[in-house]
TORKOL-4160 file (C-alpha; in steps of 0.2 Angstrom, whole numbers, padded with zeros to 4 digits, m for minus):
245
<pt num="1" X="m0055" Y="0047" Z="m0109"/>
<pt num="2" X="m0063" Y="0030" Z="m0110"/>
<pt num="3" X="m0082" Y="0026" Z="m0107"/>
<pt num="4" X="m0086" Y="0025" Z="m0089"/>
<pt num="5" X="m0091" Y="0007" Z="m0082"/>
<pt num="6" X="m0097" Y="0001" Z="m0065"/>
<pt num="7" X="m0096" Y="m0017" Z="m0060"/>
<pt num="8" X="m0107" Y="m0025" Z="m0046"/>
<pt num="9" X="m0101" Y="m0032" Z="m0030"/>
<pt num="10" X="m0088" Y="m0045" Z="m0033"/>
<pt num="11" X="m0077" Y="m0057" Z="m0024"/>
<pt num="12" X="m0058" Y="m0056" Z="m0027"/>
<pt num="13" X="m0054" Y="m0065" Z="m0044"/>
<pt num="14" X="m0044" Y="m0081" Z="m0043"/>
<pt num="15" X="m0026" Y="m0076" Z="m0046"/>
<pt num="16" X="m0017" Y="m0084" Z="m0061"/>
<pt num="17" X="m0001" Y="m0076" Z="m0055"/>
<pt num="18" X="0009" Y="m0082" Z="m0041"/>
<pt num="19" X="0003" Y="m0068" Z="m0029"/>
<pt num="20" X="m0012" Y="m0074" Z="m0019"/>
<pt num="21" X="m0022" Y="m0068" Z="m0005"/>
<pt num="22" X="m0016" Y="m0083" Z="0005"/>
<pt num="23" X="0002" Y="m0079" Z="0002"/>
<pt num="24" X="m0001" Y="m0062" Z="0009"/>
<pt num="25" X="m0010" Y="m0068" Z="0024"/>
<pt num="26" X="0004" Y="m0080" Z="0028"/>
<pt num="27" X="0017" Y="m0066" Z="0027"/>
<pt num="28" X="0027" Y="m0075" Z="0014"/>
<pt num="29" X="0030" Y="m0059" Z="0003"/>
<pt num="30" X="0043" Y="m0051" Z="0015"/>
<pt num="31" X="0053" Y="m0066" Z="0015"/>
<pt num="32" X="0053" Y="m0067" Z="m0004"/>
<pt num="33" X="0059" Y="m0048" Z="m0005"/>
<pt num="34" X="0072" Y="m0050" Z="0009"/>
<pt num="35" X="0080" Y="m0065" Z="0000"/>
<pt num="36" X="0082" Y="m0055" Z="m0016"/>
<pt num="37" X="0085" Y="m0037" Z="m0008"/>
<pt num="38" X="0096" Y="m0040" Z="0007"/>
<pt num="39" X="0101" Y="m0022" Z="0006"/>
<pt num="40" X="0083" Y="m0016" Z="0008"/>
<pt num="41" X="0076" Y="m0013" Z="0025"/>
<pt num="42" X="0058" Y="m0020" Z="0027"/>
<pt num="43" X="0044" Y="m0012" Z="0036"/>
<pt num="44" X="0040" Y="m0019" Z="0053"/>
<pt num="45" X="0022" Y="m0024" Z="0057"/>
<pt num="46" X="0021" Y="m0009" Z="0068"/>
<pt num="47" X="0027" Y="0003" Z="0055"/>
<pt num="48" X="0015" Y="m0005" Z="0042"/>
<pt num="49" X="0001" Y="m0003" Z="0055"/>
<pt num="50" X="0006" Y="0015" Z="0058"/>
<pt num="51" X="0006" Y="0019" Z="0040"/>
<pt num="52" X="m0012" Y="0012" Z="0038"/>
<pt num="53" X="m0018" Y="0021" Z="0053"/>
<pt num="54" X="m0010" Y="0038" Z="0046"/>
<pt num="55" X="m0020" Y="0036" Z="0030"/>
<pt num="56" X="m0036" Y="0032" Z="0039"/>
<pt num="57" X="m0033" Y="0047" Z="0051"/>
<pt num="58" X="m0032" Y="0058" Z="0035"/>
<pt num="59" X="m0047" Y="0051" Z="0027"/>
<pt num="60" X="m0056" Y="0066" Z="0018"/>
<pt num="61" X="m0073" Y="0058" Z="0018"/>
<pt num="62" X="m0083" Y="0046" Z="0030"/>
<pt num="63" X="m0097" Y="0036" Z="0024"/>
<pt num="64" X="m0101" Y="0018" Z="0018"/>
<pt num="65" X="m0083" Y="0013" Z="0013"/>
<pt num="66" X="m0069" Y="0020" Z="0003"/>
<pt num="67" X="m0061" Y="0019" Z="m0015"/>
<pt num="68" X="m0044" Y="0012" Z="m0019"/>
<pt num="69" X="m0036" Y="0017" Z="m0035"/>
<pt num="70" X="m0028" Y="0004" Z="m0046"/>
<pt num="71" X="m0016" Y="0007" Z="m0061"/>
<pt num="72" X="m0006" Y="m0009" Z="m0062"/>
<pt num="73" X="m0008" Y="m0026" Z="m0056"/>
<pt num="74" X="m0022" Y="m0021" Z="m0044"/>
<pt num="75" X="m0033" Y="m0019" Z="m0059"/>
<pt num="76" X="m0032" Y="m0038" Z="m0064"/>
<pt num="77" X="m0027" Y="m0046" Z="m0048"/>
<pt num="78" X="m0035" Y="m0036" Z="m0034"/>
<pt num="79" X="m0036" Y="m0049" Z="m0021"/>
<pt num="80" X="m0048" Y="m0039" Z="m0010"/>
<pt num="81" X="m0066" Y="m0040" Z="m0007"/>
<pt num="82" X="m0075" Y="m0025" Z="m0015"/>
<pt num="83" X="m0093" Y="m0020" Z="m0018"/>
<pt num="84" X="m0090" Y="m0011" Z="m0034"/>
<pt num="85" X="m0077" Y="m0007" Z="m0048"/>
<pt num="86" X="m0077" Y="0007" Z="m0060"/>
<pt num="87" X="m0067" Y="0018" Z="m0071"/>
<pt num="88" X="m0058" Y="0033" Z="m0063"/>
<pt num="89" X="m0046" Y="0046" Z="m0068"/>
<pt num="90" X="m0033" Y="0054" Z="m0057"/>
<pt num="91" X="m0026" Y="0071" Z="m0063"/>
<pt num="92" X="m0008" Y="0075" Z="m0060"/>
<pt num="93" X="m0001" Y="0058" Z="m0060"/>
<pt num="94" X="0005" Y="0045" Z="m0073"/>
<pt num="95" X="0010" Y="0027" Z="m0075"/>
<pt num="96" X="0029" Y="0023" Z="m0075"/>
<pt num="97" X="0040" Y="0008" Z="m0075"/>
<pt num="98" X="0051" Y="0015" Z="m0062"/>
<pt num="99" X="0051" Y="0002" Z="m0048"/>
<pt num="100" X="0065" Y="m0011" Z="m0050"/>
<pt num="101" X="0062" Y="m0028" Z="m0043"/>
<pt num="102" X="0074" Y="m0042" Z="m0039"/>
<pt num="103" X="0060" Y="m0052" Z="m0032"/>
<pt num="104" X="0043" Y="m0058" Z="m0038"/>
<pt num="105" X="0046" Y="m0053" Z="m0056"/>
<pt num="106" X="0065" Y="m0052" Z="m0057"/>
<pt num="107" X="0081" Y="m0058" Z="m0049"/>
<pt num="108" X="0096" Y="m0050" Z="m0043"/>
<pt num="109" X="0105" Y="m0054" Z="m0059"/>
<pt num="110" X="0091" Y="m0048" Z="m0070"/>
<pt num="111" X="0079" Y="m0036" Z="m0061"/>
<pt num="112" X="0062" Y="m0034" Z="m0067"/>
<pt num="113" X="0051" Y="m0018" Z="m0068"/>
<pt num="114" X="0035" Y="m0014" Z="m0060"/>
<pt num="115" X="0023" Y="0001" Z="m0061"/>
<pt num="116" X="0023" Y="0016" Z="m0050"/>
<pt num="117" X="0012" Y="0031" Z="m0050"/>
<pt num="118" X="0023" Y="0047" Z="m0053"/>
<pt num="119" X="0019" Y="0065" Z="m0052"/>
<pt num="120" X="0014" Y="0071" Z="m0069"/>
<pt num="121" X="0014" Y="0090" Z="m0066"/>
<pt num="122" X="0001" Y="0103" Z="m0068"/>
<pt num="123" X="m0001" Y="0100" Z="m0087"/>
<pt num="124" X="0000" Y="0081" Z="m0089"/>
<pt num="125" X="m0014" Y="0070" Z="m0095"/>
<pt num="126" X="m0016" Y="0061" Z="m0079"/>
<pt num="127" X="m0019" Y="0042" Z="m0076"/>
<pt num="128" X="m0035" Y="0032" Z="m0080"/>
<pt num="129" X="m0037" Y="0016" Z="m0071"/>
<pt num="130" X="m0050" Y="0007" Z="m0059"/>
<pt num="131" X="m0056" Y="0011" Z="m0042"/>
<pt num="132" X="m0062" Y="m0003" Z="m0030"/>
<pt num="133" X="m0075" Y="0001" Z="m0017"/>
<pt num="134" X="m0072" Y="m0007" Z="0000"/>
<pt num="135" X="m0086" Y="m0008" Z="0012"/>
<pt num="136" X="m0085" Y="0001" Z="0029"/>
<pt num="137" X="m0087" Y="m0015" Z="0039"/>
<pt num="138" X="m0072" Y="m0023" Z="0029"/>
<pt num="139" X="m0060" Y="m0009" Z="0029"/>
<pt num="140" X="m0048" Y="m0015" Z="0043"/>
<pt num="141" X="m0047" Y="m0033" Z="0035"/>
<pt num="142" X="m0046" Y="m0028" Z="0017"/>
<pt num="143" X="m0034" Y="m0013" Z="0019"/>
<pt num="144" X="m0023" Y="m0024" Z="0029"/>
<pt num="145" X="m0022" Y="m0036" Z="0014"/>
<pt num="146" X="m0017" Y="m0021" Z="0003"/>
<pt num="147" X="m0004" Y="m0015" Z="0015"/>
<pt num="148" X="0004" Y="m0032" Z="0016"/>
<pt num="149" X="0005" Y="m0032" Z="m0003"/>
<pt num="150" X="0011" Y="m0014" Z="m0006"/>
<pt num="151" X="0020" Y="m0009" Z="0010"/>
<pt num="152" X="0033" Y="m0022" Z="0012"/>
<pt num="153" X="0047" Y="m0009" Z="0011"/>
<pt num="154" X="0046" Y="0009" Z="0007"/>
<pt num="155" X="0045" Y="0008" Z="m0012"/>
<pt num="156" X="0028" Y="0017" Z="m0012"/>
<pt num="157" X="0020" Y="0031" Z="m0003"/>
<pt num="158" X="0001" Y="0029" Z="0001"/>
<pt num="159" X="m0009" Y="0044" Z="m0001"/>
<pt num="160" X="m0026" Y="0051" Z="m0005"/>
<pt num="161" X="m0029" Y="0057" Z="m0023"/>
<pt num="162" X="m0044" Y="0066" Z="m0031"/>
<pt num="163" X="m0053" Y="0055" Z="m0043"/>
<pt num="164" X="m0064" Y="0059" Z="m0058"/>
<pt num="165" X="m0077" Y="0049" Z="m0068"/>
<pt num="166" X="m0076" Y="0048" Z="m0087"/>
<pt num="167" X="m0084" Y="0065" Z="m0090"/>
<pt num="168" X="m0072" Y="0074" Z="m0078"/>
<pt num="169" X="m0085" Y="0074" Z="m0064"/>
<pt num="170" X="m0078" Y="0073" Z="m0046"/>
<pt num="171" X="m0080" Y="0056" Z="m0038"/>
<pt num="172" X="m0071" Y="0061" Z="m0021"/>
<pt num="173" X="m0054" Y="0053" Z="m0016"/>
<pt num="174" X="m0046" Y="0037" Z="m0016"/>
<pt num="175" X="m0031" Y="0029" Z="m0009"/>
<pt num="176" X="m0017" Y="0027" Z="m0021"/>
<pt num="177" X="0000" Y="0019" Z="m0019"/>
<pt num="178" X="0012" Y="0032" Z="m0027"/>
<pt num="179" X="0030" Y="0029" Z="m0030"/>
<pt num="180" X="0043" Y="0034" Z="m0017"/>
<pt num="181" X="0057" Y="0043" Z="m0027"/>
<pt num="182" X="0068" Y="0041" Z="m0012"/>
<pt num="183" X="0064" Y="0023" Z="m0010"/>
<pt num="184" X="0077" Y="0009" Z="m0012"/>
<pt num="185" X="0070" Y="0002" Z="m0028"/>
<pt num="186" X="0066" Y="0018" Z="m0037"/>
<pt num="187" X="0075" Y="0018" Z="m0054"/>
<pt num="188" X="0068" Y="0034" Z="m0062"/>
<pt num="189" X="0067" Y="0036" Z="m0081"/>
<pt num="190" X="0077" Y="0022" Z="m0089"/>
<pt num="191" X="0080" Y="0022" Z="m0108"/>
<pt num="192" X="0065" Y="0013" Z="m0117"/>
<pt num="193" X="0077" Y="0000" Z="m0124"/>
<pt num="194" X="0082" Y="m0005" Z="m0106"/>
<pt num="195" X="0064" Y="m0005" Z="m0101"/>
<pt num="196" X="0059" Y="m0017" Z="m0115"/>
<pt num="197" X="0074" Y="m0028" Z="m0112"/>
<pt num="198" X="0070" Y="m0030" Z="m0093"/>
<pt num="199" X="0051" Y="m0033" Z="m0096"/>
<pt num="200" X="0055" Y="m0046" Z="m0110"/>
<pt num="201" X="0068" Y="m0056" Z="m0100"/>
<pt num="202" X="0065" Y="m0054" Z="m0081"/>
<pt num="203" X="0057" Y="m0068" Z="m0072"/>
<pt num="204" X="0055" Y="m0071" Z="m0053"/>
<pt num="205" X="0045" Y="m0081" Z="m0040"/>
<pt num="206" X="0029" Y="m0073" Z="m0044"/>
<pt num="207" X="0030" Y="m0074" Z="m0063"/>
<pt num="208" X="0038" Y="m0064" Z="m0078"/>
<pt num="209" X="0039" Y="m0046" Z="m0080"/>
<pt num="210" X="0031" Y="m0048" Z="m0097"/>
<pt num="211" X="0015" Y="m0056" Z="m0090"/>
<pt num="212" X="0014" Y="m0041" Z="m0078"/>
<pt num="213" X="0014" Y="m0030" Z="m0093"/>
<pt num="214" X="0003" Y="m0039" Z="m0104"/>
<pt num="215" X="m0010" Y="m0042" Z="m0091"/>
<pt num="216" X="m0010" Y="m0024" Z="m0086"/>
<pt num="217" X="m0013" Y="m0019" Z="m0104"/>
<pt num="218" X="m0027" Y="m0032" Z="m0106"/>
<pt num="219" X="m0035" Y="m0026" Z="m0089"/>
<pt num="220" X="m0035" Y="m0008" Z="m0096"/>
<pt num="221" X="m0042" Y="m0014" Z="m0113"/>
<pt num="222" X="m0056" Y="m0024" Z="m0104"/>
<pt num="223" X="m0061" Y="m0007" Z="m0096"/>
<pt num="224" X="m0061" Y="0002" Z="m0112"/>
<pt num="225" X="m0045" Y="0012" Z="m0107"/>
<pt num="226" X="m0033" Y="0017" Z="m0121"/>
<pt num="227" X="m0015" Y="0019" Z="m0113"/>
<pt num="228" X="m0002" Y="0023" Z="m0127"/>
<pt num="229" X="0012" Y="0021" Z="m0115"/>
<pt num="230" X="0007" Y="0003" Z="m0109"/>
<pt num="231" X="0002" Y="m0002" Z="m0127"/>
<pt num="232" X="0018" Y="0003" Z="m0135"/>
<pt num="233" X="0028" Y="m0006" Z="m0122"/>
<pt num="234" X="0018" Y="m0021" Z="m0124"/>
<pt num="235" X="0020" Y="m0021" Z="m0143"/>
<pt num="236" X="0039" Y="m0019" Z="m0142"/>
<pt num="237" X="0040" Y="m0033" Z="m0129"/>
<pt num="238" X="0029" Y="m0044" Z="m0139"/>
<pt num="239" X="0041" Y="m0041" Z="m0154"/>
<pt num="240" X="0056" Y="m0046" Z="m0143"/>
<pt num="241" X="0048" Y="m0062" Z="m0137"/>
<pt num="242" X="0043" Y="m0068" Z="m0155"/>
<pt num="243" X="0056" Y="m0080" Z="m0163"/>
<pt num="244" X="0066" Y="m0073" Z="m0177"/>
<pt num="245" X="0058" Y="m0078" Z="m0194"/>
């Protein structure tokens, strides 16, 4: 596992991608998704609020704030106010490009792919990423931002997962947005060639699928995390994007 790191209090980083805190607060993301995915039923405000309330009601620890686990774009574009960021490992789960998107980073004619957190079984290596600490007094405000971002439809299932530090020591629990295998955008295990093609060519209103991949790789590297799965795909997509000699 990578060397542990802990970051001091931080404001949300300015987004170089199209997804911003302001866009989420304005409620523009559901309209973007609805235009590209008319077949997908979006969650109502009441359903989204109930989902958030259910997570907080199941909170395993109470104290000065809580952790949110990041394994994809949350690492490099969190958009939430947090008091700390550190490396964390989640056993039993793995990254997978298993969420098909016709909006944001793809189109109906050329859907992109985004990461989901999938069950890795009892003998898997688990997933190493970042956890962000949200202060207790900001929970309602900042978790609302996260739910507006991740729970537009039913593509993810938010749940509490156990987290460990770099040495395998318990850090408690964190909220993670795991993939919903019964969700309307779940695409399972695609052949690697299809994954590479979609990541190399898809583009939507929030940017390219390639940018999403490369920035995830760079965010992991910045934290000292070596992920062969992400790095291999980034290498293959980079080769696809290079002009022929």
